[in-house]
N, C-alpha and C positions, 0 to 999 in steps of 0.2 A: 631194544634188547629186552628180552624176558628172562628174569631170574626166578625160578619157582620158589614157593615158600619153603623155608627150612635151610636155605643155602646162604650162608653169610657172604657178603660182598662189600667191596670198598672201591671207590673210584677217586682219582686225583686228576683234576683238569690241568692240562699243560698250557692252556690259554684261558682268557676270559670265557666263562661259560655259564650256563644256567641248567639246573637239573630238575626234573619233574618226576616224582615218585607216586605211584598209585598201588592200591592192592592190599592195604593193610586190612587184615581180617581179624576180628575178635572171635574167640571160640564161642560155640553155641551153648546155650544153657544145658543141654544134654551132655556135651563134652565136659563142661565144668562140673556138673554133678557127678559124672562118672569118675573124673580125675579126683574129685574131693573124696568120693567113697573109696577109691584106691589109696589115697593118702591116709585116710583113717585106718584102713586095714594094715598098710605097710608100717604105720607107727603105733599099731595096736591101741588106738584111741576110741573114745565114744562107745565102750563096750558095756556100759551100765544098762541094766534092764528096768522096766517100769515096776515100781513096788507100791502096792496099795493093800496093806493087810486088812483094811476095813471094807474092801469091795465086797459087795454081796454077790452071791452066785447069779449068773444069768438065767432068766426063765424063758428066753426065746433063743433056741439054738440057731446059730449062724448070724445073729444080729449083733452089730457093733453099736452100742449106745452112744449118744452124743457125749456123755461123760468119758467113756473109754476112748472115743475118737480124740477128744480134747487132750487126754493124756498121752496119746501116741503123737499128736502134733506138737505138744510141749516137749516130748522127748527128742523129736527131730530138731526143733528150734534150739534146744539146749546145746546140741552139738555144733551149732553155727555161731558161737560167740566171736566177738571181734578179734580176740587174740588168736584163736584157732584159725579163723578165716584169714587173717593177716599172714600167718605162718604159711598156710597152704598156698595162698595167692603168690606170695614172694617166691616160694620154691617152684610153683607151677609155671609162672610167667617168665622165670629166668632159666628154666630147664632147657638146655640147648638141644636142638634137634639134629645137630651135626657135630662132628669132632673138631675140637680146636687144637691148635699147636701150642699146648701149654707144657711146662716142665712137669715130669712124673714125680720128682722129689719135692717134699714140702719145703717152702721158703723160710719157715721158722722166724717170722717177724713177731716180736712181742708187741702188745698193744701200745705201750708208751713210745716205742720206736716208730711204729706205724703213725700214730698221732703226730709225732714230730715231722715225719716225712710228708704227711698230708699238709702240714702248715707251710712247708717249704716248696711244694710242687703241686700244681693243679693236677687233678685226676684227668687222665686221657683214656678214652675208651678204645679198647682194641676191637677191630672189626670182627664181628661174629660173637663177641662176648656179650652174654646176656646178664644185665645187672640192674637193680632197682632198689629203691628204699621208699618207705612209707613216711608221710609227714608226721604221723602220730608216734613213730618210733625212732625217728632219725636222732633225736636228742639223747636216746639211750644207746647210740652207737650201733644200731641194728641195721643190717643191709643184707641183700641177697645176691649171690653170684652163682650162675650156672646151677640152679636148683638147690643151693645150699644157703642156710641161714648163717650169717656171720655176725660177730659182735666184737666191737672194740673195747668193751668193758670186761 
């Protein structure tokens, strides 16, 4: 059976069985860079410009000096800090490519009530639900569901 990418599925065996799944694809660098740029635009982030009031005027029109290129590179690298990349990756990798049958109205759980529920009941993943957390932020109660950052604190 072939199930194309982006279509959630779930199967339950009626007898003893074995399953074999192939086809997991990671996004290309181009797709990640493009999505990251969209994320920065959508959230109005990384809009600072290079500032160097001591820079001397260029004497060679059209040439980018090593120092100027270094500043450009630093500007790009500064937009890629761990916190920002973690937020982007969490939203990007959990953004569902299809519709889920979820309730339209908010469930209005308060964080303390949710913590208590999690202590009493193991989490069960709904088929098609895209969720993840990062090792470095789980102790802060941060996780991602369907393209959204959520926090228990």
